[in-house]
N, C-alpha and C positions, 0 to 999 in steps of 0.2 A: 426243157426236159422234165423239170419238176412238176409241170402242170399237166403234161400228157403222157408221161411215162407210166404212171399207175393204171390209167384206163387201158393202155396197150397191153400191159401184163395181164390185167383182169380179162380182157377180151381173148387173149391167147389161151388163158386157162379155161375159160368157158368153152371155147371152140374144141379144146382137147377133151373136155368133159363130154360134150355132145358127140364127139367122134367115138369115144369109148362106148357110149350108150348105143350108138348106131351099130358098132361092131360087136356089141354084147360082151365087152370086156369088163372086168371088175372095176367098180368105181369106189372101192373101199378106202383107198388112200386119198380120196377127194372129200371125205366126210367133214373134216375141219373147214376146208374151203367152202363147202356147201352151207355150213352153219353161218359162216361169214356172209355168204351170198344171201341167205335168208334174212339176216339182219339188214343188209343193204337194201333189199327190196321193201322190207318193213319200214325202214327209215324214209323211203321215198314214197310211201303211201300206196304201193302197188298191190297190196294184199288186203282183202276184205276182212272185216272184224269177225266174220263167221268162222275163221280158221280156229281149229282146236289143236292143242299141242300135247304130245305124250312122249315120254322116254321109256323105251322097252327093249327087250331082247338081250340084255346083259346077263352074264352068269358068273361074274367075278366077285370080289369081296364086298363086304357090307359098306365100307366107306365109299368105294368107287360107285356102287349102285345107288347109294343115297345121294351122292353128289350129282349123278346123272339126272335123277328126278328133281332134285333141288334146282338144278340149272334150267330144267324145263319149266318149273314153276316160276322162277325168276323171270324168264323170258316172257311167259304168258302175262304176268303181272305188269311188266314194263310196257307192253304194247296193248294192253286191254283185251287180250285173247282169253280163251277158255282152256284151263289146264284139265286134262283127263288123267285120272290115276289108275294105274294097274299095279296090284301088289307085287312085291318081290316074289319071284317064282322059284328060282334055283340059285343057290349062292355057294361060293367056294369056302373052304376052310371050316366046314361044319365040325363043331367040337362034340356034338352029341346028336344022335338021331340022324335023319336023312338030310340031304341038302335042302329039300323042300321045307322040312320042319325048322331047320336053321333059318331059312329065309322068312318063315312066318314069325319066328321069334323077333327078328329085327324089324319086321313090319310093325309089330306092336310097340316097339320102342320108339321108332321115328313118328309113327302115326300120321304119315304124310297125306293119307287119303281123307282125313277128317274134313268134312264140309266141301269136298271136291266132287266133281262129276266122275262117277265110276265108269270104267270101260264098258261094262255090260249095259249101262244106261245110255251110252252114246250111239245113236243110230247112223252116224256119218261113216262114209267109206274111209278105210285106212289107206293112207298114201305115204310111201317112204319119202325121205327127204330127197333121194335121188330122183324119184318120179316127180315130186313137187317142183323142184328147181328145173328139171328137164322139160316140163310141159306146162307152159303158161296158162293153159285152160283151167288148171287147178287153183290159180291165184285168186279167182273170184268165185270159186265153187265151194260150197260148204264141205269141208273134209277134215279128217283127223290126221294131222302130220305126225309121223313117228320117226324117231332117230334114236340111236344108242345113247346119246347125250348131247347137251348144248353147252359144254364147258368152254368152248371157244368164245361164246357170247359173254359168260360171266368173267372169263379171264380178261377180256377187253373192257368190260363194264362191271367191275366188282361193286360199284355203287348200287347195282340192282339187288344185291343181297339185303340192303336196308329196307326194301319194300316188303320183304317176307320174313325178316329176322324175328320179329315179335311173334308172328304166327307160328314159326318153326319152334320157338322155345315153349310157347303155350301148348302146342300139340304134344311135344315131348313130355312136358310136365304132366299132362293129363294121362299119358300112357305109361308113366313111371310108377315106382313103388312109393309107399307112404314116407313122407319126410319126417326126419327126427332131428332134434336140436344137437348142436355141437358147440364146443367152447374154444375153438382154435381157428386160425387161418390156415387153410390147406392149399399148398402149392403142388400141382401135379405136372409132371414133365414126361413127355413121350420121347424115348430114345429108340428110334427104329433100327433094328439090327437083324432080326431073324430071316427076312426075305430079301435083303439087299446086301451087296458086296462091292467093294471098290474094284475087285477083279472081274466083275461082270459089267461090260459096257452098257448093258440095257438098264442097270439099276445103280451104277456108280454115282449118278447125279443126285440120288436120293439118300446117299450116305452122309450124315452130318459129321462135322468135325467134333471129336470128343472134347478137345480142348475148348472149343467155342461153347459147347454145351455146358461144361463145368463153369466157364466164365459167366455165362448167363445165370446159372443158378446162384453163384456167389453174388452177382450184382443184385438179383432179386431179393435174396435174403438180407443183404445189407440195406437195401432201400426200405424193406419192411421194418427192420430194426430201427432205422433212422426215423421212420414214421411213428415209432412207439409201439409196434406190435411185439408183444413179449411171448406169445404162444404161436409158433409157426411149425407146421408139420409139412415136410417135403417128401413127396412120393414120386419115385421114378419108375415108370412102366416100360419094360423092355422084354427081350427074348434072350434065351441062352443062359449061360452060366454067369456067376458073379466075377469070374476071372477078368481082370482088366478094369474093373469098376471100383477099385479101391479108393480112388479119389472121391467118388460119390459117397461112399461110406464114411470117409474122413470128414465130409461136410455134414454128416448127420442125416443123410438121406435114407429113407426106407426103400429098399429094392423090391419091386414087385415083378418078378421074372416069370414069364409064361403064365401069367394070371389069365383066367378065362376072358375071352374078348369082350363079352357083354359087360362083365364087371369092370374091366379096364375102361371101356368106353364111358360108362356112367360116371366113373371117378373123374375122368378127364372133363366131361361135360359139366360136372357139378363143382369144379374147382373154383376157389377164389382167385387163383392165378393159374393160368394154363400156359405152359411152355410147350409149344407145338412141335411135333416131328414133321418130317417131310413125307406126308402121306395123306391120302383122302380120308383115312380113318381119323387122323388128328384134325383135319380141316372140317369135317362134318361135326366133330365134337365141339370145335371152336364156335361154329355157327349156333350151336345150342347153348353155349356157355354164356352166362351174363356177368362173368368176372373179367379180370384183366387177361387179354389174349396176347401172347408173344409169338410172333410168326418168324419161322426160319425160311428165308427165300427159297422157293422151289418152282415147279412148273405151274402152280396155281397162283393167281394174283390175290393179295390180301384184301380182306374186307375193310371197310371204313372203320377207323377207330382202333385197329390192331397196332400194337407196337412191333417194330420190325428190327430184327437182329442184324448186325453187320457181320462181316466175315470173321471177326474175332469173337462173336457171340454177344456183343454188348448192344443195348438199345440206348436211345437218347436219354441221358441222365435226368434232364428236367422233366421229360414226359413220364419217365418211370417214377420219379419222386412224386409227381402229381397223382399218378395212378395209385401208388402205395398209400398216399394220404387218404385217398378215397376208400381203399380197402380197410384202413385202420379206423376210419370214421364209421363205416358200416359195422365193423366188428364191435367197436365200443358201444354203439347204439343198439346192437342186437338186430339191426335191420336185415342182415343176411340170415343169421340165426338158425335157419333150417337148411338141411341138405339131404338129398336122397341117399339112401343106403341100398346096397344090392348085393 
């Protein structure tokens, strides 16, 4: 059963997908499966190298849209395909101006299109992932494959981030503000609260345990102190009121509540130690951060080299001690020395 069960399930899913296309039923719920199918046929060498990849059509928040394009770029780099960039068009949670202006502001921050083929310069016909998987004639026809995102690929192959991480950080640095020196180690932590709730079944899995969050902060501060760092500044970024966050204040944390999103993002991405929240916003910042990244398990798989919190909020003590030693060495040598301000 172990050897032929999976092909049977795959075959049944493909037949159902083709049936829905024939009946002109929505295939929206098949998108994750279709990304997996794309990877399967790429792995088998069934697709020509003339295929171009693009992520487009999303209107949600900055983190989610950034991760969609980053997943497309990672997929293209992994298989030697061409990534085609289209700027963010419309974005939710605009804090000033129109959603289009808000999207343009984030475009300049990520700078993901630098050095990439622009959509207007790509003459190939656009083909949705539904059309591409549903019609084999496209597999060896030069075309531009479009999908909302390719996160299922990076979730299953997080090592793909390592192929683009350096480029992502360099593009972000070139799109950022002028760097200024600082004389302290900065720990930034993201506590997601504003748009998630344990009472909402759609977002309950994104709510972090506050106790585990505090545990992680204590462990990080202790590791840095043990490594000889005597100037540590801990910033917690969240939403809402300070009520219920007294334990963080007792730890000496600075509370940055309802801070403008762009400023919050830059602080997270520029941290010496980043304690991530369960969000695409945190995940995108972590990919741009060259400090220590501490990941809280969620629906995105962690990139290589990130420290992973357990249910109680703690990470492996030896790994954290080693990371803290590295932070201390960089701090003392002045190698870090510069940090963006915004």
